[in-house]
C-alpha positions in Angstrom: -7.5 -21.5 -13.0 -6.9 -17.3 -13.9 -3.5 -15.9 -14.7 -2.9 -12.2 -14.2 0.5 -10.4 -14.9 2.3 -7.9 -12.5 5.3 -6.4 -12.7 6.3 -6.9 -8.7 4.3 -9.3 -6.6 5.2 -8.9 -2.8 4.4 -12.1 -0.7 3.1 -10.9 2.7 1.3 -7.6 4.4 3.7 -7.2 7.5 6.1 -4.3 8.0 8.6 -5.1 5.1 5.7 -6.4 3.0 4.0 -2.8 2.9 7.2 -0.9 2.6 8.5 -2.9 -0.5 4.7 -2.5 -1.8 4.4 0.9 -1.2 7.8 1.6 -2.9 7.1 -0.3 -6.2 3.9 0.7 -6.8 5.2 4.8 -6.0 7.9 3.8 -8.7 5.2 3.1 -11.0 5.2 -0.7 -11.2 2.1 -2.5 -11.2 1.9 -4.3 -8.1 0.0 -7.0 -6.3 0.4 -7.9 -2.0 -0.9 -11.3 -1.6 -0.9 -11.8 2.4 -2.6 -14.4 4.4 -5.1 -12.2 6.1 -5.5 -8.8 5.1 -7.1 -7.5 8.6 -3.5 -8.4 9.5 -1.7 -5.9 7.3 1.3 -4.1 9.3 0.2 -6.1 12.2 2.3 -5.3 15.1 2.4 -9.0 17.3 4.6 -8.0 19.7 5.4 -4.2 21.6 3.7 -2.0 19.2 6.9 0.6 19.6 8.9 2.4 16.9 12.0 3.4 16.9 14.9 3.5 20.0 18.7 3.5 19.4 19.6 2.0 16.2 16.3 1.2 15.1 14.9 4.8 15.4 17.9 5.5 12.7 16.6 2.9 10.5 13.3 4.4 10.7 14.6 8.0 9.7 17.0 6.5 7.3 13.6 5.1 6.0 11.7 8.4 6.0 14.7 9.7 3.7 14.7 7.6 1.1 10.7 7.7 1.2 9.3 5.0 2.8 5.9 5.1 5.4 6.9 3.8 8.4 7.6 7.0 9.7 4.5 8.6 9.0 2.4 5.0 10.4 4.2 6.0 13.4 3.5 9.6 14.2 -0.1 8.7 13.3 -0.2 6.5 15.9 2.3 7.8 18.1 0.1 7.3 22.0 3.6 8.8 23.8 7.1 9.3 22.5 10.7 9.9 24.1 14.0 11.3 23.0 16.3 8.7 24.1 20.2 8.7 25.1 20.3 12.8 25.9 22.9 12.3 28.3 24.8 10.5 25.6 27.0 11.7 22.1 24.4 12.9 19.1 25.6 9.3 17.3 23.5 7.0 19.3 20.7 9.5 20.2 17.4 8.1 18.9 13.7 8.5 19.0 10.9 6.2 20.4 7.8 6.1 20.0 4.6 3.9 22.0 2.2 3.3 18.9 -1.5 2.4 18.7 -1.1 -0.9 16.9 -4.5 -0.3 15.4 -4.2 3.2 14.3 -1.1 2.0 13.1 -2.2 -0.7 11.1 -5.3 1.7 9.8 -2.7 4.2 8.3 -1.0 1.6 6.8 -4.2 -0.2 5.3 -5.5 3.5 3.8 -2.3 4.3 2.4 -2.1 1.1 0.3 -5.7 0.9 -0.4 -5.0 4.3 -2.1 -2.2 3.9 -3.8 -2.4 3.9 -7.2 -0.3 0.3 -9.1 -1.0 -1.2 -6.0 -3.6 -4.3 -5.9 -4.5 -6.4 -2.5 -5.4 -9.8 -2.2 -6.1 -12.1 0.7 -4.6 -15.9 -0.3 -2.1 -18.2 0.6 1.2 -18.4 -1.9 2.2 -22.4 -2.1 4.1 -22.6 -4.8 7.0 -20.5 -6.4 6.7 -20.3 -10.3 10.4 -20.4 -11.9 12.2 -21.2 -14.7 15.5 -21.4 -16.2 17.0 -20.1 -12.8 14.4 -16.9 -13.0 10.9 -16.4 -11.3 8.1 -15.9 -12.8 5.7 -15.8 -10.7 3.6 -17.9 -8.0 0.7 -20.1 -7.4 -1.7 -19.9 -4.8 -3.8 -22.0 -2.6 -7.4 -20.8 -4.2 -5.6 -22.3 -7.4 -4.7 -18.6 -8.9 -1.3 -18.3 -10.8 0.1 -14.9 -11.1 2.7 -13.9 -13.0 5.4 -11.4 -12.2 8.9 -9.4 -13.4 10.0 -10.2 -9.8 8.3 -11.7 -6.6 9.4 -9.9 -3.1 9.1 -12.9 -0.3 8.4 -10.9 2.8 6.6 -13.7 4.9 7.8 -12.7 8.5 7.5 -15.4 11.0 4.8 -17.5 9.2 6.7 -20.3 7.6 5.8 -23.5 9.2 5.0 -21.7 12.3 5.0 -23.4 15.6 3.8 -21.8 18.8 4.8 -23.0 22.0 3.2 -21.9 25.7 4.7 -24.7 27.9 4.7 -27.8 27.3 1.7 -27.3 24.5 2.3 -26.7 20.8 0.8 -26.0 17.8 1.2 -24.9 14.4 0.3 -21.3 14.2 1.5 -17.9 13.1 1.7 -14.9 15.3 -1.3 -14.0 17.4 -3.2 -16.9 16.5 -2.7 -16.7 12.4 -2.9 -19.5 9.9 0.7 -20.6 9.3 2.3 -21.0 5.6 3.4 -24.5 5.6 3.4 -25.4 1.5 5.8 -22.4 0.6 9.2 -23.4 3.1 8.6 -26.7 1.2 8.8 -25.1 -2.3 11.8 -22.5 -1.7 13.8 -26.0 -0.4 12.7 -27.4 -3.8 13.9 -24.5 -5.6 17.3 -24.8 -3.5 17.0 -22.1 -0.9 18.9 -23.1 2.1 16.8 -22.5 5.3 17.0 -22.3 8.8 14.9 -22.1 12.4 14.6 -19.3 14.7 12.3 -18.7 17.6 11.1 -15.3 18.7 8.7 -14.8 22.1 6.0 -12.3 23.4 5.0 -11.2 26.7 1.5 -12.1 28.3 -1.0 -8.6 27.9 -2.6 -7.4 30.8 -5.9 -5.5 31.5 -4.6 -1.9 32.7 -7.7 -1.4 35.2 -6.4 -4.7 37.5 -2.9 -3.0 37.8 -2.2 -1.0 40.9 -0.6 2.0 38.8 0.1 4.3 42.2 2.8 2.2 43.6 4.6 1.8 40.0 6.8 5.2 38.7 5.3 6.6 36.1 7.0 7.5 32.6 5.2 10.0 30.9 5.8 11.2 26.9 8.1 13.8 26.5 7.3 17.3 26.9 8.6 18.6 23.8 6.9 18.2 19.9 8.7 15.3 18.1 8.3 13.1 15.0 9.9 10.8 12.9 8.7 12.3 9.7 10.9 14.5 8.3 8.2 16.4 6.8 5.8 16.0 10.0 4.3 18.1 12.5 6.0 18.1 15.4 3.5 17.5 18.7 3.3 16.7 22.4 1.1 13.9 23.9 -0.8 13.5 26.6 -2.9 11.0 28.5 -1.2 7.7 28.1 2.4 6.8 30.5 4.2 3.8 30.9 4.8 2.7 34.0 8.0 0.7 35.4 8.3 -2.2 38.1 10.7 -4.9 39.0 11.4 -8.4 39.3 12.4 -9.7 42.3 13.7 -13.1 43.7 9.9 -14.7 44.4 9.2 -14.0 41.2 13.2 -15.9 40.3 12.5 -18.8 42.3 9.0 -19.8 40.7 10.4 -19.7 36.9 13.5 -21.8 38.7 11.1 -23.7 40.0 9.4 -24.6 36.4 11.8 -25.0 34.4 10.9 -28.4 33.6 7.8 -27.2 31.8 9.7 -24.3 30.0 9.7 -25.8 26.2 13.0 -23.6 26.4 14.9 -25.4 28.8 13.0 -29.2 28.0 14.4 -28.7 24.6 11.4 -28.8 22.9 12.4 -26.2 20.6 15.3 -26.0 18.4 15.2 -22.1 17.0 17.8 -20.0 18.8 15.8 -16.7 20.2 17.2 -13.5 20.0 20.2 -13.1 22.1 19.4 -9.0 22.7 16.0 -9.8 23.6 15.7 -12.8 26.4 12.9 -14.3 27.8 12.5 -13.5 31.5 13.4 -17.5 32.1 16.6 -16.5 30.2 17.5 -13.8 31.9 16.9 -15.5 35.3 19.5 -18.5 34.1 21.6 -16.9 32.6 22.4 -13.9 34.8 22.0 -15.6 38.0 23.7 -12.8 40.0 21.0 -10.4 39.1 17.9 -10.2 42.2 16.1 -7.9 40.0 15.2 -6.9 36.6 13.2 -3.8 35.0 10.4 -4.1 33.6 8.1 -1.7 31.5 4.3 -1.6 31.4 3.3 0.0 28.5 0.0 0.8 26.6 -1.0 -0.8 22.9 -3.8 1.0 22.0 -6.3 3.9 23.0 -8.9 1.1 21.8 -9.0 -1.0 24.5 -7.4 -1.7 28.1 -4.3 -4.5 27.2 -1.1 -3.3 28.7 2.1 -4.8 27.2 4.7 -6.4 29.6 8.5 -4.7 28.1 10.9 -7.5 29.0 9.4 -10.0 30.4 8.4 -12.5 27.0 7.8 -15.8 27.8 7.0 -19.3 27.0 5.9 -20.9 30.4 2.9 -22.7 31.0 -0.5 -20.4 31.5 -0.5 -21.4 35.2 3.3 -20.0 35.8 2.5 -17.2 33.9 -0.4 -16.0 36.2 2.4 -16.9 39.2 4.9 -14.9 38.1 3.0 -11.8 36.8 1.2 -11.7 40.6 4.6 -12.0 41.8 5.2 -8.5 40.1 4.9 -5.5 42.1 1.4 -3.3 41.1 0.3 -6.6 39.3 -0.8 -8.8 42.2 -4.5 -8.9 41.1 -3.4 -8.6 37.1 -5.7 -10.1 34.7 -4.0 -11.8 32.1 -5.7 -10.8 28.7 -3.4 -12.6 26.6 -0.6 -15.2 27.5 2.7 -15.0 26.4 4.2 -17.5 23.8 7.3 -18.7 21.7 7.2 -19.6 17.8 9.8 -21.0 15.9 9.4 -20.2 12.2 11.5 -21.0 9.2 14.2 -18.4 7.8 16.4 -18.5 4.8 19.8 -18.2 5.4 20.6 -15.1 4.4 24.2 -14.9 3.2 22.2 -16.5 -0.3 21.3 -13.1 -0.8 22.9 -10.1 -3.0 23.2 -7.0 -1.6 20.3 -5.9 -3.6 18.3 -8.4 -1.1 18.0 -10.7 -4.7 18.7 -14.6 -4.3 22.0 -15.3 -5.8 20.4 -18.6 -7.2 17.3 -17.1 -8.6 17.3 -14.1 -10.7 14.5 -11.8 -9.8 13.8 -13.1 -6.6 14.1 -11.1 -3.5 13.9 -11.7 0.5 13.2 -8.8 3.3 12.2 -8.6 7.1 12.0 -11.7 9.3 12.4 -14.5 6.5 16.0 -13.1 6.3 17.0 -13.4 10.2 16.2 -10.3 11.3 13.9 -9.1 14.5 11.5 -6.2 14.7 9.1 -3.9 12.7 12.6 -1.3 11.5 14.4 -3.8 10.3 12.0 -5.4 8.5 10.3 -2.2 7.3 13.9 -0.9 6.0 14.7 -4.1 3.9 11.3 -4.4 2.1 12.3 -0.6 1.3 15.4 -1.6 -0.2 14.0 -5.1 -1.8 10.8 -2.6 -3.4 13.1 -0.2 -5.1 15.8 -3.1 -6.5 12.5 -5.2 -7.7 11.5 -2.8 -9.6 14.7 -2.2 -10.9 15.6 -5.5 -11.6 11.8 -5.5 -14.1 13.6 -2.3 -15.9 17.1 -4.1 -16.1 19.0 -1.2 -14.3 21.3 -1.4 -11.3 19.9 -2.0 -7.9 20.4 0.5 -4.7 23.2 -1.1 -2.8 23.5 1.2 0.4 27.4 0.6 1.8 28.1 0.4 5.6 29.2 4.4 5.5 26.3 5.2 3.5 23.1 4.3 6.1 22.7 1.8 8.9 20.2 0.0 6.3 23.6 -0.1 4.7 24.8 -2.2 7.8 22.4 -4.5 8.5 22.0 -5.5 4.9 26.0 -6.2 4.9 25.6 -8.0 8.1 23.0 -10.2 6.5 24.3 -10.8 2.9 28.3 -11.2 4.4 28.2 -12.7 8.0 24.8 -14.4 8.2 22.8 -14.7 11.3 22.1 -17.8 13.1 19.8 -15.9 15.9 17.3 -13.3 15.0 19.5 -9.9 14.0 18.7 -7.0 16.0 20.3 -3.6 14.9 22.4 -1.7 17.5 24.5 1.4 17.0 27.9 -0.8 18.0 27.2 -2.8 14.7 27.8 0.6 13.0 31.5 2.0 12.4 30.4 5.1 11.3 28.3 6.3 14.3 29.2 9.6 14.0 28.5 10.0 10.3 24.9 8.1 10.3 23.6 10.4 12.8 19.3 10.7 13.3 20.1 14.1 12.6 21.5 14.2 8.8 19.3 11.1 7.7 17.9 13.3 5.1 21.4 14.8 3.7 22.6 11.0 2.9 19.6 9.3 1.8 16.8 11.7 0.1 19.3 12.3 -3.1 18.6 8.7 -3.4 14.5 8.8 -2.9 14.5 11.2 -5.3 16.0 9.2 -8.0 14.2 6.9 -6.9 10.9 8.9 -7.6 9.7 8.5 -4.1 10.2 12.0 -2.7 7.8 15.0 -4.6 8.9 18.3 -5.8 7.1 19.7 -2.9 9.4 17.3 0.0 12.4 17.6 -2.3 11.8 21.6 -1.6 12.0 21.8 1.6 14.8 20.0 1.8 16.9 21.9 -0.4 15.9 24.9 1.6 16.7 23.1 5.0 19.9 22.3 4.1 20.4 26.0 2.3 19.7 27.4 5.3 22.1 25.2 7.7 25.0 25.7 5.1 24.3 29.5 5.2 24.3 30.0 8.7 27.5 27.8 9.2 29.1 30.3 6.5 27.9 33.5 8.4 29.2 31.8 12.1 32.5 31.6 10.3 32.4 35.5 9.8 30.8 36.7 12.3 33.1 37.8 15.6 31.8 38.1 19.1 33.7 40.6 21.5 34.0 40.4 25.0 31.4 42.3 27.1 30.2 42.2 30.2 26.8 40.5 28.9 28.7 37.8 26.9 30.9 37.3 29.7 28.1 36.8 32.7 26.5 34.5 30.1 30.0 31.9 29.6 30.4 31.9 33.3 26.5 30.9 33.9 27.3 28.3 31.2 30.3 27.1 32.8 32.5 28.2 30.3 35.6 31.1 30.4 35.0 34.4 29.6 36.5 35.8 26.2 39.7 38.0 26.5 39.5 38.7 22.8 37.4 38.6 20.1 36.6 35.0 18.6 34.8 33.7 15.8 31.3 32.4 16.7 32.0 29.2 15.1 35.1 28.9 17.3 32.8 30.1 20.1 30.2 26.8 19.2 32.7 24.4 19.4 32.6 24.9 22.9 30.8 22.0 24.6 29.2 24.2 27.3 28.4 26.6 24.5 24.5 26.2 22.7 23.5 27.4 19.2 20.3 28.8 20.6 21.8 30.5 24.0 24.7 31.8 21.6 21.3 33.5 18.9 21.2 36.5 21.2 24.4 37.5 20.6 24.1 37.3 16.7 22.6 39.9 14.0 19.2 38.5 13.7 18.7 36.5 9.7 15.6 36.6 7.7 15.2 32.8 8.2 15.8 31.4 11.8 17.0 28.1 11.9 14.5 25.7 13.4 15.6 23.9 16.8 16.1 20.5 14.6 18.5 22.2 11.9 20.1 24.1 15.1 21.0 21.0 16.1 22.1 19.7 13.3 24.7 22.7 12.9 25.5 22.4 16.5 26.7 19.0 15.5 28.4 19.6 12.5 30.2 22.3 14.2 31.6 20.9 17.6 32.1 17.2 16.1 34.0 18.5 13.3 37.7 17.0 13.8 35.8 13.5 14.7 33.7 13.5 11.7 36.4 14.5 9.3 38.6 11.6 10.9 36.0 9.1 9.9 35.1 10.3 6.4 38.8 9.7 5.9 38.7 6.4 7.1 35.6 5.8 5.0 38.1 7.5 2.1 40.8 4.3 3.0 38.2 1.6 4.1 36.5 1.9 0.3 39.5 1.1 -1.7 38.6 -2.2 -1.2 34.7 -1.7 -2.2 36.4 -0.7 -5.9 38.3 -4.1 -6.5 35.3 -6.3 -7.7 35.2 -9.9 -7.9 33.7 -11.2 -10.9 30.8 -13.2 -10.8 32.1 -16.7 -12.1 35.1 -15.7 -9.9 36.6 -19.4 -9.1 38.6 -19.2 -5.8 40.5 -22.5 -6.6 42.8 -20.3 -8.6 44.0 -18.2 -5.7 47.2 -20.0 -4.6 48.0 -20.2 -0.4 44.4 -19.3 0.3 43.4 -21.2 3.8 40.6 -24.0 3.2 37.9 -22.1 5.3 38.3 -19.1 3.9 38.4 -20.5 0.2 35.3 -22.7 1.0 33.1 -19.5 2.9 34.5 -17.3 -0.2 33.0 -19.7 -2.6 29.8 -20.1 -0.6 29.1 -16.1 -0.1 30.8 -15.0 -3.1 31.1 -11.5 -2.2 30.9 -8.5 -4.5 34.0 -7.2 -4.1 37.4 -6.9 -1.3 35.7 -5.2 1.4 32.9 -7.4 1.5 35.2 -10.5 1.6 37.3 -9.0 4.3 34.3 -8.8 6.3 33.5 -12.3 6.3 33.7 -14.4 9.2 36.7 -16.7 9.3 38.5 -14.9 6.4 41.8 -13.8 7.6 43.8 -10.2 6.7 46.6 -12.7 5.3 43.6 -14.5 2.8 42.7 -10.8 1.8 46.1 -10.0 0.9 46.6 -12.7 -1.2 43.3 -12.4 -3.0 44.2 -8.8 -3.3 47.3 -9.5 -5.1 46.0 -12.4 -7.9 43.1 -10.2 -8.8 45.3 -7.0 -9.4 47.7 -9.5 -11.3 44.6 -11.1 -13.1 43.4 -7.3 -14.0 46.9 -6.9 -15.5 47.0 -9.8 -17.7 43.2 -9.1 -18.9 44.6 -5.6 -20.1 47.3 -6.8 -21.9 45.2 -9.6 -23.3 46.7 -12.6 -21.8 44.1 -15.2 -20.2 44.2 -16.3 -16.9 45.3 -20.0 -18.3 47.5 -19.0 -20.5 
């Protein structure tokens, strides 16, 4: 059959595949996306929401790098809320409930109108590998596609197995065709695979729910959006509704566990720890007599409702019983049953921080194939893999984000250094530099990289430069302006719960007070030609109020970054290092960290081992400088 040649081939059209394909094509690479079923491009088989704590950070970071998910989310938003507003700025994040059809439409239109990007519907069955390097892929339709780099973004389709009660059958998500041959090809290529599980909830018909008895949660009143260059909007017409489980519902589940594939041992894959099924919650938390449930719309174009926090793989008849036990859902009609799906994934410690496999040059993996859970985690990986696949074909250094650079850096470092045996979800608690990696400063941190990759055009770049200049100028102005005590100023401060002024103070010092906001202080300042937007004012206030904490974390980054400059040669033998624990030696040989800092984060490698390795590497470096070979 016909053989075609591309720079980059992306296998899969989910959230990772879309971002990878767009990034590669926008960087000028001739790109091919191969998808099982084109109508399911950017499918949202679970809850059609984007963002939330840590996940929202990933979306904004991808946006700052030039990714597409933020724009797709804004295009399809039905309602949006700013979360964790009572907490500090490090953990505040945006979450949008999206129309799953509009989200898909945005991505498919963007992909089909992007130069350098072709899309074919086909099933990849084999990897074409020669001399340890990827050459391309082979498909079920008999085509052989050649490429300089290949990105696998297969989601939950690899040997997918759906479970509903004791019924199980081969399937991808939402009843789609699974991919079976590619898992075999990966195993034959020496890639180590594992097995995971994820669950989804029943969908209900909104007209059969008594929402009058439930707590309504509307969209935020203030205009919001994910896209740095987007138009902030308010949304009306759609709401979420809150209900709760009860002891009666819990008893139904307990009495039917023998019909659950989860509790009868029919599933081998581990499920998500931070998004457990409802039956898992009932057993793991027996002291809780109630769990919060959200009823969330999925589209403007249908009547379906997603039952958030209620995923299950119980038999259909039991799903009907427990749904009817929810207040407000006594007569609810199930339109689609919940189910669990098991699938193969690549053990992610086989990947470099660029997301290239260590054993097969030019082969990259991104998304749920790497053991992650969530659209946001997938899209972030896809974007990085897309960039690095192109850079690989150009023989240029990859983009590697450190833990101090971005949540994306934390995500990838955790995967390739520590690995995971359960679906990995991004959490703010995983990030040790939360105050440096805020939602509001993602553009400052990452847009220069997106610009260098050619993913941010001149117009967008100029908008960012003007924004940064305005904030910096205002910060400098506040450092030089003084506010004098007056009756008007002191009345305002007392009303705000702050102490009145007794003498003149710098405006920037007044802004440091917890009770003082930039907006409230602005009337007491001379006007400026270009006033700050609300988002710019928020960034300014955070930088001023948390300056001491930010500087402390920056010093910590500098101190810990020393280990990142101690590189470990790719062919380094840990047998050379005397005194290493056997377990540490085995893990270091298997994961093969690129530097001392990464080695220190490997589970089971002790600080004493790192000290031994550090001393040995330094001795080795000095001997090499003097022309002494390691064996002499």
